[in-house]
C-alpha positions as CSV (number, residue, x, y, z in Angstrom):
1,M,0.0,0.0,0.0
2,S,1.1,3.5,-0.8
3,D,1.3,6.3,1.8
4,Q,0.7,8.9,-0.8
5,Q,-2.5,10.9,-0.6
6,A,-4.0,13.5,-2.9
7,D,-6.3,16.2,-1.6
8,I,-8.7,16.2,-4.5
9,G,-10.8,19.0,-3.1
10,R,-7.7,21.2,-2.8
11,I,-6.6,20.3,-6.3
12,K,-10.1,21.2,-7.7
13,E,-10.1,24.5,-5.8
14,C,-6.6,25.3,-7.2
15,S,-7.9,24.6,-10.7
16,R,-10.9,26.9,-10.2
17,A,-8.7,29.6,-8.8
18,L,-6.4,29.4,-11.8
19,K,-9.4,29.7,-14.1
20,R,-10.6,32.8,-12.3
21,I,-7.1,34.4,-12.4
22,R,-6.8,33.5,-16.1
23,D,-10.2,35.0,-16.8
24,T,-9.3,38.2,-15.0
25,F,-6.1,38.6,-16.9
26,A,-7.9,38.0,-20.2
27,E,-10.5,40.7,-19.4
28,R,-7.9,43.4,-18.4
29,A,-6.5,44.3,-21.8
30,D,-5.3,47.8,-21.1
31,P,-5.0,48.9,-17.4
32,A,-4.9,52.6,-18.6
33,E,-7.9,52.4,-20.8
34,G,-10.3,55.3,-20.4
35,Y,-7.8,57.6,-18.7
36,G,-6.7,60.9,-20.2
37,I,-4.6,63.9,-19.2
38,A,-7.5,65.1,-16.9
39,E,-7.3,61.9,-14.8
40,I,-3.5,61.3,-15.1
41,G,-2.4,64.9,-14.9
42,S,0.5,64.8,-17.4
43,Q,1.1,63.8,-21.0
44,Q,4.4,62.3,-20.0
45,I,2.7,59.9,-17.5
46,L,0.0,59.2,-20.0
47,D,2.6,58.2,-22.6
48,A,4.3,56.0,-20.1
49,F,0.9,54.3,-19.5
50,D,0.5,53.8,-23.2
51,Q,3.9,52.2,-23.5
52,F,3.2,50.0,-20.5
53,A,-0.1,48.9,-22.0
54,G,1.6,47.8,-25.2
55,N,4.1,45.6,-23.2
56,W,1.3,44.5,-20.9
57,K,-0.7,43.1,-23.8
58,I,2.2,40.9,-24.9
59,H,3.0,39.6,-21.4
60,R,-0.6,39.3,-20.4
61,R,-1.3,37.0,-23.3
62,K,1.7,34.8,-22.3
63,L,0.5,34.7,-18.7
64,T,-3.1,33.8,-19.7
65,D,-1.8,31.0,-21.9
66,E,0.3,29.7,-19.0
67,L,-2.6,30.0,-16.6
68,E,-4.9,28.1,-19.0
69,T,-2.3,25.4,-19.2
70,L,-2.0,25.1,-15.4
71,H,-5.8,25.1,-15.1
72,G,-6.0,22.2,-17.5
73,I,-3.3,20.3,-15.7
74,T,-4.8,20.7,-12.3
75,R,-8.4,19.9,-13.6
76,T,-7.1,16.7,-15.3
77,A,-5.1,15.7,-12.2
78,A,-8.2,16.0,-10.0
79,E,-10.4,14.1,-12.5
80,S,-7.7,11.4,-12.8
81,Y,-7.3,11.0,-9.0
82,E,-11.0,10.9,-8.5
83,K,-11.4,8.2,-11.2
84,I,-8.5,6.1,-9.7
85,D,-10.0,6.5,-6.2
86,H,-13.4,5.2,-7.4
87,E,-11.8,2.3,-9.3
88,L,-9.7,1.3,-6.3
89,A,-12.8,1.5,-4.0
90,E,-14.7,-0.7,-6.4
91,A,-11.9,-3.2,-6.6
92,L,-11.7,-3.3,-2.8
93,R,-15.5,-3.9,-2.5
94,N,-15.3,-6.7,-5.0
95,S,-12.3,-8.3,-3.3
96,E,-14.2,-8.2,0.1
97,R,-17.1,-10.1,-1.4
98,G,-14.9,-13.0,-2.4
99,P,-14.8,-14.9,-5.6
100,P,-18.0,-15.2,-7.7
101,K,-20.0,-18.3,-7.1
102,G,-18.8,-21.2,-9.1
103,A,-15.3,-19.7,-9.6
104,R,-12.3,-22.0,-9.2
105,K,-10.0,-21.5,-6.3
């Protein structure tokens, strides 16, 4: 018997959290969108925001792709652990019942 344990609930929550983070990143295309000189106070700062937004789009896309990958990995891990757990439980139940009637020993 193995001493290893998987907290399936925690893995599922991790997967859901990664999905929420990924969705948030995907929705935030330009953090300076909608701001002008009136809100920012300076054209120089506004230009810096515009430059940041261009870089942000590139890096945000990479981050969202990586978060999507991690979400998929953790979701698949939870599903796999759950499936294995059910299969092992069923095998144990069958072994406790003994061999089927008429089976050779």
